[in-house]
C-alpha positions, 0 to 999 in steps of 0.5 A: 027258432033256431036257437030252441031247436039246437037247446033242445038238441043240446038237452036231449042228451042232458038230462030227460027233465028238459022234455018236462014242462018244468025243462021246457020253462028252464029252456025258454028262460034260458033262450030269454037270457041269450035274446037278452044278450046271454051266451049258450055255452057248448059245455054241459054243467058239471054239476047236473049236465044242464046247459048252460047261460052266460049272461052279465059275467056269470054263468047259469046253470038251467038244471039246477038254478032258479032263472027267473030270479035273474030275468026279474034283476033287471026291473032293480031299483037303485037303492035296491042295488046299492044295499046289495052292492054294500052287503056284497063289499062288507061280505068282502072285507070280512072275508080277506079280513078272515085270509090276512088273519091267517096271512104269513106271507108279507108280499100277500099280507100288503096285497089283502090290506090293499085289496080290503082299502079298495072295498073300504072306501068302495063302501065308503063311498055308497050312499047312505040310505 
C-alpha cells in the first residue's frame, strides 16, 4: 500500500493522465512489476515525464510504454524464447557487419570480428526448429 501511495505522489506532478483510468491501470502494472522484483526509479522519463520501473535489467516507462506485455512475457514458451533469441542474434550480426564495413581502425575491426564470432557461435548453439 505504501508503494501505491508513493506512485500516486510521484505521478501527481508528472502527468495529468496519472489520475485517469488509463493512468491508474499503468500505475497498477508498475506496482505489479515492483511486486515481482522490479524497482521504481526516482527520476521521471526524459521523453514523457512518466514513472520509470526497472524490471529484469530493462527500464520501462509507465507513461508511453505498454507494460501489459512485459508481465505476459513471463509465461513465454521455450520455443518462443529461442526464436526471439535467434532474431536478436541475427539482428546484432547484421548491425556489427554494417559497423565492420565502415570501420577503418584495425583494433576496432578486431573487436567487431570477435563480437561477431561470439554472436555466430551462440546462434549455432541454439536448437533449430
